[in-house]
Structure formats: structure tokens, C-alpha cells
C-alpha positions, -999 to +999 in steps of 0.1 A: +619+071-107+640+044-115+624+011-126+638-023-121+634-054-142+623-085-125+614-119-134+583-139-133+588-141-096+598-112-086+636-118-084+654-086-097+678-094-125+673-085-162+667-114-185+674-140-166+648-165-154+622-150-175+599-173-196+606-166-235+576-171-258+584-183-292+577-155-316+537-158-331+538-171-365+512-161-384+494-184-413+510-173-449+482-167-476+487-200-493+484-220-462+447-201-452+435-204-491+445-243-484+421-242-453+395-221-469+394-246-499+395-276-477+365-267-458+349-254-484+355-285-503+338-308-468+310-288-469+301-292-507+310-330-502+283-330-472+254-311-492+255-335-526+254-370-502+263-405-511+279-407-549+251-426-572+268-464-579+247-479-605+237-514-615+214-537-638+197-566-629+207-598-652+186-621-671+195-655-651+163-675-659+128-668-680+111-640-662+140-638-637+165-609-629+191-609-606+216-586-589+245-586-563+242-555-535+271-549-511+255-534-474+291-515-464+293-490-441+263-464-443+257-476-479+246-499-508+265-509-535+256-503-563+227-479-547+205-474-582+197-505-596+174-513-629+150-536-637+124-546-665+086-546-649+068-579-648+099-598-636+112-618-601+136-597-589+162-617-569+191-595-551+215-612-535+228-589-504+261-594-489+268-576-456+306-565-459+305-547-426+312-564-393+281-544-378+248-558-385+226-539-415+188-539-426+176-541-461+144-526-461+125-525-495+096-502-502+071-500-531+064-470-552+031-462-528+055-464-500+044-498-485+071-524-470+078-553-496+104-569-475+123-565-447+157-586-440+180-583-413+220-595-422+246-598-398+278-583-402+295-605-425+269-620-437+244-627-466+207-629-479+183-635-508+159-609-511+132-615-534+103-600-550+080-592-577+082-558-596+049-559-616+047-525-634+071-494-636+079-475-604+105-462-581+112-490-550+136-474-523+158-497-502+173-486-474+188-498-441+168-491-409+195-490-384+195-462-362+208-432-385+220-456-407+200-443-438+205-404-426+240-414-434+235-423-469+225-459-466+198-459-489+193-463-529+165-476-556+156-500-577+144-487-611+118-507-624+111-502-663 
């Protein structure tokens, strides 16, 4: 039996008119290694969370400590601040993002101490007295901002 070669439209004639596909390339071993390492680093970065950026309150008068804080897209810089107990703490919070953020401060027992909304490009001063040692939590209460890393701590010593 004689079989004739036809193209994709059923027209006889060898290779003419056939759709030729380029040969399939397989990834090299080093390309695969790079891909695996890239995915692994992204997974590790996601598991480690937001990097710690520490700051300290500086004395600006008798019994007053002050620190500057930037509210950036999904983070505070610094996101860990140390101050001394028994002092008034003044945080100058500047929103360098174009979206509105919020600065919520929780006492060590979880009660809201201060809550301030800050427009994009705006600023606010958040003052509170830190009577005793403990860890105060700061975060943005906007939808998913805290989950995306917009939180931190004020360590009162």
C-alpha cells in the first residue's frame, strides 16, 4: 500500500505547506537550579516576614523622648523603637505613601492607647505616657495592611 504525504489541508506534496515547529528546547541543569533557588528564596523571604528596623527614642526635654517614624507602603520605619519607662513618648509619624494609613498603638495588655489616621503624604504627632516597662504594639488598621507587614513594637524599658 502506497501512502502519500499530505500537508495540514490534505493537499499532496511532500513537506510543502506543512507547519514546522521549532525544536523543543529543554531547560539546562543550571537554568533549573536557578529556578529552584529563586523559588526557594521567595518562599523563605515570605516566611521570615518584615525585616526589623530598630530605632531609639531620644531625649528632647525633661521627661520626654521623641522618635521619628515613617509610614511607608506596608511598613513602619523603624518598626521597633526603644524608650525609657516613666517618660512621655512623642512619635512624629510621617506617611510617605500616597495612600491613607493609620497608626494604632496598643498597650501591653492589648488596650488601644492611641489611634490616628494619616492621609497620604501627611504627618501626625502621637504622644503617650509609658508608665512601666512592657511591649506596646503599633500597626495600621487598614484592610490587610497589618497582614502585609505594617506593624511593629515599642519596647519600654
